[in-house]
N, C-alpha and C positions, 0 to 999 in steps of 0.2 A: 473677341470682344462681345460683349454682350449688347443686343440689339434691344433698344427699349420700344415696348408697345405704343402704336400711336392711340391716341383718344380719339373717339367720335361722338357726336352727338345725336340723340333721336328726340324725336318730337314728344312733348310731354304726355301727349293722348297716347301714342304708342306704349310708352313707357306706363303709363296707367292700364292700358289693357294688358299688357305684360304681366304686370303685377297681379292682376286681377284672375288672368289665367292661371297662372303657377300656384300662388297663394291662396286663392278664393275658388279654386277649380270651376271657372267662368268658361266652360269648353264652348259656350258659343261663340266666345270672341277668336278661335282659332284662325276661321279665314281671315278674318279682319287684321289681325299679327301676321300671318302670312303675306297678305298685299302689303301691309306696310313695310316688313323686311325685305320684301322684292323692290319695291319701289327705293328704298334706302340704299339696297347695293346698288341698284342701278346708277343712282346718282355719284356712290363711290368708284363707280368703275368710270363714268364719264369724266369725273373730275381727275381721276388718273391718266386717262388717254389724252385730255387737254394739257396737262401739266408736262405729261414726257413729250408732246409734240411742241412744246417750248424747249424742254430742258435736256433732250436725248443729247449722246454723244455725239452721232452723225447725224447728216442732213437727210439720209435714207430712212434712219430710223423715225427722225422728226416728221417726216412725209407719212410714213406707214402709220404713225399715230394720230396724225391731225387728218387721213383719210377716215380711219377707223372711227375716230370721233365723230366726223360728219355725218357718216353714214348711220352711226348709232341715233344722231339728232334729226336724222332724215331731210337733210339738208340736199336737194336735187343736185345733180353734177354740173349741169348750165348754170347755176346759181354762183358756183365755186370759183376761188381765182387760181 
């Protein structure tokens, strides 16, 4: 069975910087593009952990993903339920 690729959205500004970097040789945008892509990847990971914390098959997997999500978000342990 073939798995479909999921689509994701990026900010228009990030797309514009990537366009200028690759097609207009704007090397000065390299750092800003890297920061934008890292931020996007962090959001994807957070969303994935959150989703798994709700939909995992076992309670153990749900709890593991919930704790990983809370750790990434910097929620103090004494503030958690």
